[in-house]
C-alpha positions in Angstrom: 0.1 0.0 0.0 1.2 3.5 -0.8 1.8 5.6 2.2 -0.6 8.5 2.5 0.3 11.7 4.4 -2.8 13.3 6.0 -3.4 16.8 7.5 -6.4 18.3 9.3 -6.4 22.2 9.1 -7.9 25.4 9.7 -5.8 28.1 10.8 -8.3 29.2 13.5 -7.4 27.6 16.8 -9.7 25.4 19.0 -11.6 23.9 16.2 -10.5 20.3 16.9 -7.6 19.7 14.6 -5.5 18.0 17.2 -8.1 15.7 18.6 -8.9 14.5 15.1 -5.3 13.9 14.2 -4.7 12.0 17.4 -7.9 9.9 17.0 -7.0 9.1 13.4 -3.8 7.8 14.6 -5.3 5.8 17.5 -8.0 4.2 15.1 -5.7 3.4 12.2 -3.5 1.7 14.7 -6.4 -0.3 16.1 -7.5 -1.3 12.6 -4.0 -2.7 12.1 -2.4 0.0 10.0 1.1 1.3 10.5 0.8 5.0 11.2 3.1 7.8 12.2 2.0 10.9 13.8 4.3 13.9 13.6 3.6 16.7 16.1 4.5 20.1 14.2 3.0 22.2 17.0 5.4 23.8 19.6 2.5 23.7 22.2 2.9 19.7 21.9 -0.8 19.1 22.6 -0.9 16.0 20.3 2.3 14.7 21.9 0.7 15.1 25.5 -2.5 13.3 24.5 -0.5 10.6 22.8 1.7 10.1 26.1 -1.3 10.0 28.3 -3.1 7.6 26.0 -0.4 5.1 25.5 1.4 5.8 29.0 4.6 6.5 27.4 7.5 8.8 28.5 9.4 10.3 25.7 13.3 10.3 25.9 15.3 13.5 26.2 16.6 15.0 22.9 14.1 12.6 21.1 12.0 15.3 19.5 11.3 17.0 16.2 13.3 20.1 16.7 16.5 18.2 17.1 15.6 16.1 14.0 14.7 19.1 11.8 18.0 20.8 12.9 20.0 17.8 11.8 17.8 17.2 8.6 17.3 13.7 9.8 14.2 12.6 11.7 15.3 8.8 11.9 16.2 9.1 15.6 13.2 11.2 16.4 10.6 8.6 16.1 9.1 6.8 19.2 7.4 3.6 18.9 4.3 3.4 20.9 2.7 0.1 19.9 3.4 -2.4 17.1 1.5 -0.3 14.8 1.6 3.4 16.2 4.7 5.8 16.3 5.2 9.3 17.0 7.6 12.1 16.5 7.0 14.3 19.6 7.3 18.0 20.0 8.1 20.3 22.8 8.5 24.1 23.3 12.0 24.1 21.7 10.3 23.6 18.3 9.3 27.3 18.6 13.0 28.1 17.8 13.0 26.2 14.5 12.0 29.1 12.2 14.9 31.2 13.4 17.3 28.5 12.7 16.4 28.2 9.0 16.3 31.8 8.1 19.3 31.4 5.8 17.7 28.7 3.9 16.0 30.1 0.6 12.3 30.7 1.3 11.2 28.1 -1.3 13.2 25.4 0.1 12.4 26.3 3.6 8.8 25.2 3.1 9.8 22.0 1.6 12.1 20.5 4.4 9.3 18.4 5.9 8.3 17.0 2.7 11.9 15.9 1.9 12.6 14.4 5.4 9.5 12.1 5.4 10.1 10.7 2.1 12.3 8.0 3.6 9.6 6.8 6.0 7.0 6.2 3.4 8.1 2.6 3.0 7.8 2.0 6.9 4.1 3.5 7.3 0.8 3.3 5.6 -0.2 6.7 7.1 1.6 9.7 8.2 -0.5 12.3 10.1 0.8 15.8 10.8 -0.6 18.0 13.6 0.1 21.8 13.1 -0.5 24.9 15.3 -3.4 27.4 14.3 -1.3 29.9 12.5 -0.1 30.6 8.9 3.7 29.9 9.4 6.7 27.8 8.3 5.1 25.1 10.3 1.8 25.0 8.5 3.5 25.7 5.1 5.6 22.8 5.5 2.9 20.5 6.7 0.5 21.4 3.9 3.2 20.9 1.2 4.2 17.6 2.8 0.8 16.3 2.7 -1.2 14.2 0.2 -4.5 14.8 1.5 -5.9 17.9 3.6 -9.2 17.8 5.4 -10.6 21.2 6.4 -11.9 21.3 10.0 -15.0 23.5 10.8 -16.3 23.9 14.3 -20.0 25.2 13.8 -19.2 28.9 14.7 -19.2 32.0 12.6 -15.5 32.9 13.1 -14.5 29.3 12.4 -16.6 29.3 9.1 -15.0 32.6 7.9 -11.7 31.2 8.8 -12.3 28.0 6.8 -13.0 30.0 3.6 -9.7 31.8 4.0 -8.0 28.6 4.8 -9.1 27.0 1.5 -8.3 30.1 -0.4 -4.8 30.2 1.1 -4.1 26.5 0.4 -5.0 26.8 -3.1 -2.7 29.7 -3.6 0.1 27.6 -1.9 -0.6 24.9 -4.2 -0.3 27.0 -7.3 2.8 28.5 -6.0 4.6 25.4 -5.3 3.0 23.3 -7.9 2.0 21.0 -5.1 0.0 17.7 -5.6 -2.1 17.5 -2.4 -5.9 17.1 -2.6 -8.6 18.4 -0.3 -10.6 15.4 1.1 -13.5 17.5 2.2 -14.7 19.6 5.2 -15.4 18.0 8.5 -18.0 19.6 10.9 -16.8 19.5 14.3 -18.6 19.7 17.7 -21.9 20.4 16.1 -24.7 21.0 18.6 -27.9 19.3 17.8 -30.9 21.5 17.2 -28.9 24.7 17.8 -29.8 27.6 15.4 -26.3 28.9 14.8 -25.1 25.4 14.1 -27.9 24.7 11.5 -26.9 28.1 10.0 -23.3 27.5 9.7 -24.0 23.9 8.2 -26.1 25.3 5.7 -23.5 28.0 4.8 -20.9 25.4 4.6 -23.0 23.2 2.2 -23.7 26.1 -0.1 -20.1 27.0 -0.2 -18.5 23.5 -0.4 -21.3 21.3 -1.7 -20.6 17.6 -1.6 -17.1 18.1 0.0 -19.0 18.5 3.4 -18.6 15.2 5.1 -21.9 13.4 5.8 -20.5 12.1 9.0 -19.6 14.8 11.8 -18.5 15.0 15.2 -21.3 16.0 17.6 -20.7 18.0 20.8 -20.1 15.4 23.7 -18.4 16.0 27.0 -16.3 12.9 26.4 -14.7 14.4 23.4 -13.3 17.2 25.7 -12.2 14.6 28.3 -10.0 12.9 25.5 -8.2 16.0 24.9 -7.4 16.4 28.5 -7.0 12.9 29.8 -6.1 10.9 26.7 -8.2 8.5 24.8 -10.1 5.8 26.7 -12.3 2.9 25.4 -13.8 1.8 28.7 -17.3 2.7 28.9 -20.4 3.6 27.0 -19.7 7.2 26.6 -16.2 6.4 25.6 -17.4 4.0 22.9 -20.0 6.4 21.7 -17.6 9.1 21.2 -15.0 7.0 19.4 -17.8 5.6 17.2 -18.3 9.2 15.9 -14.6 9.5 15.0 -14.7 6.0 13.7 -17.4 7.0 11.1 -15.6 10.3 10.2 -12.4 8.3 9.6 -14.1 5.7 7.3 -15.6 8.6 5.3 -12.2 10.2 5.0 -10.6 7.1 3.7 -13.5 6.6 1.3 -13.2 10.1 -0.1 -9.4 9.6 -0.4 -10.1 6.4 -2.3 -12.4 8.2 -4.6 -9.9 10.7 -5.2 -7.4 8.1 -6.2 -9.7 6.3 -8.5 -11.2 9.5 -9.9 
């Protein structure tokens, strides 16, 4: 199977990108796929969720920042299970942009794409988590990706942001002659029978049409708990929340397959 690099993106913060990335990683591993999560966010929220979920402590100097400086991520990978691996981040990653200022701007944005190429024979999926900014981090992640899913929390600001995000991505794609595809728009933390949520869902459907995922993540307290205490699969509410992410992941993979076959 050809390795696929996935990104969940919206440059507005707090819309669910990190939780989706971690959940996709967790579920793909459960399904028996070899998957690598790269935490490209200096806040390292994905790293913390993964550490808590898998009860693993990362080793000193095993992180993304050191690997990027050496232009070699081989020793930055931590194996969490037989199927799931991670390249962790910490605050030191925030220093990286200043370390690459002397590299030509065009090449600077393609560093991650170049470095992960060697891993594509080892993994079926590589998932990248990014900070909610337009920066060298997000540009590297977008240009390293094969498929990008836009994440839309049903709020007016998030909707406006996702429109700008889509425009920015397509401009970046043209500028770099990139080959990534947009798999669709995932509606996140949708409140049932809420007026604003209905209005944003309608507006998203009018703007993006069939690109809007049929399956969505509904608002549940357990979803917030996963972000704070790691992913659990122990009781009814755990399983109910996980089932939502499972359906979204299945649709995401189906959309990717349709793009490949199209």
